N, C-alpha and C positions, 0 to 999 in steps of 0.2 A: 919446810924448804924452804928458798927463801926466794927473794921481785926477782932474781933473775933465770930460774929457774921455771916459777909460774910462767911469765914473760915469752921463755920460749914453749912450752906448751900452747901457749896462744896462740901464740905465730902460727906452730904447727897446725893447728886445725883451721887457721883461719884461710890458710895456703892452701891445704886439701878439701878446704868448703869453697876457693875458689876456683880451685882447677874440679872439679866432679859441676860447680856451675857453670863454666865454661867447657865443659863435656857433655852436659848435658843441653844448653842451646846447643853447639854445634851438631849432634843428633839430627832435633829438631829442625835445623835447620835442612839438614841434611833431607831428614824424612818430609820436611814438605815441598822441598822443590823435585825428592821423586815423585811421588803424589800428584804435583801437576802435570812433571812430564806423560805421566802417564793418561793423565786424562787429555794431554794435547796431543797424546799418539791413536785415542781412542776416538777425540775428532775429525781426524785424516780421515777424508775416504778413497778407499780404494780404488784405483784408476782402472776401467778394464783392459786386457792383452788386445792387442793391435789384433790380432788375431787367430786367438785361442779359444775354438769354441765356430769357426767362420769356415776356415778352411779345411777341407779333410784330401791328404794327402791317399789318394790312389794307385803312384807309384810303384811298380814292381821291380 
């Protein structure tokens, strides 16, 4: 093997490693933001319905 083919193979491996690292970080960021969003949703209190359960419609 000559030096050019060795260097080419190493560059290709480096590119693949960098792409995998970027995808991994992106996935971790998306997961973290999803967890944060779900935690914020559980912290919200449900506001009561303005009349449900207190008004009975008896009209026919």
